C-alpha positions as CSV (number, residue, x, y, z in Angstrom):
1,M,44.6,-59.6,53.9
2,K,45.9,-62.7,54.7
3,G,50.0,-63.4,53.9
4,S,52.7,-60.6,52.8
5,A,51.6,-57.5,50.5
6,V,51.2,-57.2,47.2
7,F,53.1,-54.3,45.5
8,L,51.3,-54.3,41.5
9,T,54.5,-53.3,38.6
10,E,53.1,-51.3,36.4
11,P,52.1,-53.6,33.7
12,Q,50.5,-55.2,36.6
13,C,48.4,-52.4,37.2
14,R,47.3,-52.1,33.1
15,I,46.3,-55.7,33.4
16,A,44.1,-55.5,36.8
17,L,42.8,-52.5,35.8
18,A,41.1,-53.6,32.6
19,G,40.5,-57.0,34.4
20,I,38.6,-55.0,37.2
21,V,36.3,-52.7,34.3
22,E,36.3,-55.3,32.0
23,K,34.2,-57.1,34.5
24,L,32.3,-54.5,36.0
25,L,30.8,-53.8,32.3
26,E,30.6,-57.0,32.1
27,K,28.0,-57.1,35.3
28,D,25.8,-54.0,33.7
29,V,27.6,-52.0,36.6
30,E,27.6,-48.1,35.0
31,A,31.2,-47.6,35.4
32,I,32.5,-44.0,35.4
33,A,35.6,-44.2,36.4
34,A,38.4,-46.1,38.1
35,S,42.4,-46.4,38.6
36,V,45.0,-48.8,40.2
37,D,48.1,-49.0,41.1
38,A,51.2,-50.5,43.1
39,V,49.4,-50.8,46.3
40,H,45.1,-50.4,45.8
41,Y,42.4,-49.3,43.5
42,H,39.7,-47.0,42.9
43,V,36.7,-47.2,41.4
44,L,33.3,-45.0,40.4
45,A,30.4,-46.6,39.4
46,R,26.8,-47.1,40.1
47,F,26.1,-50.5,41.2
48,Q,22.6,-51.9,41.1
49,D,20.2,-51.9,44.5
50,G,23.7,-50.6,46.2
51,N,24.8,-53.9,45.5
52,V,28.7,-53.3,45.7
53,R,30.4,-56.2,47.4
54,R,29.4,-59.1,44.9
55,P,30.1,-57.1,41.8
56,M,33.2,-55.7,43.1
57,G,34.0,-59.4,44.0
58,L,34.0,-61.1,40.9
59,A,35.7,-58.0,39.3
60,K,39.0,-58.2,41.4
61,K,38.5,-62.1,41.4
62,N,39.2,-61.5,37.2
63,A,41.8,-59.3,37.7
64,S,43.5,-61.6,39.3
65,I,43.1,-64.4,36.9
66,L,44.0,-62.0,34.4
67,L,47.7,-61.2,36.4
68,T,48.4,-65.5,36.9
69,P,50.3,-65.4,34.0
70,H,52.2,-62.0,35.1
71,G,53.2,-63.3,38.2
72,L,50.8,-62.6,40.6
73,P,49.0,-66.6,41.3
74,G,47.4,-66.1,44.2
75,T,45.4,-64.0,46.6
76,V,46.3,-60.2,44.9
77,W,43.4,-58.4,46.6
78,A,41.9,-58.0,50.3
79,K,38.3,-60.1,50.4
80,K,36.0,-57.3,51.1
81,C,35.7,-53.7,49.8
82,R,35.4,-50.6,51.7
83,P,32.0,-48.8,49.6
84,L,31.4,-45.9,50.1
85,P,28.1,-43.9,49.2
86,I,28.4,-41.0,47.1
87,D,25.9,-37.8,48.5
88,D,25.5,-35.3,45.2
89,R,27.0,-34.3,41.8
90,R,29.5,-32.2,43.4
91,H,31.1,-35.1,45.6
92,Q,30.7,-37.0,42.3
93,L,32.5,-34.8,40.5
94,N,35.1,-34.4,43.0
95,V,36.0,-38.2,43.6
96,F,35.8,-38.4,39.1
97,D,38.6,-36.5,39.5
98,Y,40.6,-37.3,43.1
99,I,40.4,-40.9,40.4
100,L,42.1,-39.7,37.8
101,A,44.1,-37.7,39.6
102,H,45.8,-40.8,40.4
103,K,47.7,-40.9,36.9
104,E,49.8,-38.3,38.7
105,E,51.6,-40.8,41.3
106,G,51.6,-43.2,38.4
107,A,48.9,-44.9,38.7
108,W,46.7,-46.3,35.4
109,V,43.4,-44.7,35.3
110,W,39.9,-45.0,32.8
111,S,36.8,-43.2,32.4
112,F,33.8,-43.3,30.5
113,R,35.2,-40.8,29.0
114,D,38.0,-43.1,27.3
115,G,35.4,-45.1,25.6
116,Y,36.6,-48.6,26.3
117,L,35.4,-51.6,26.5
118,P,37.7,-54.6,27.0
119,P,36.9,-57.4,24.6
120,K,36.4,-61.0,26.3
121,N,38.6,-62.4,28.2
122,R,41.6,-60.1,27.0
123,P,42.8,-56.9,28.8
124,A,43.4,-54.9,26.2
125,P,45.0,-51.6,28.4
126,P,43.2,-48.3,28.3
127,H,44.5,-45.6,27.9
128,R,47.4,-43.9,30.2
129,P,47.6,-40.1,29.4
130,P,51.3,-38.9,28.7
């Protein structure tokens, strides 16, 4: 990423997570789990035809747009993402647990179990477990 590093505050992490999940669901990506902390994000999802970069780019763009009124105009995310394929069911479950475990480090997390369907263009916060 060009420019200086961006560190999200807790409220900004919540907004970014909502923006990412919202756009992925809008693009019919089968989102399973996601997390956002001060410096990075993780997403476990099934992308149609293995096309990851375009929907993730749109999801990060949506999060950036939602973050603009909250003190982060401009570039927030690196240009590309680094998709890693899931090998099997065990791998999928390990990644799912890994993403949700980020809540212990202060990340905002979401999973399909939350039943969270963000309203159009409104970043309603996902649940943050205590």
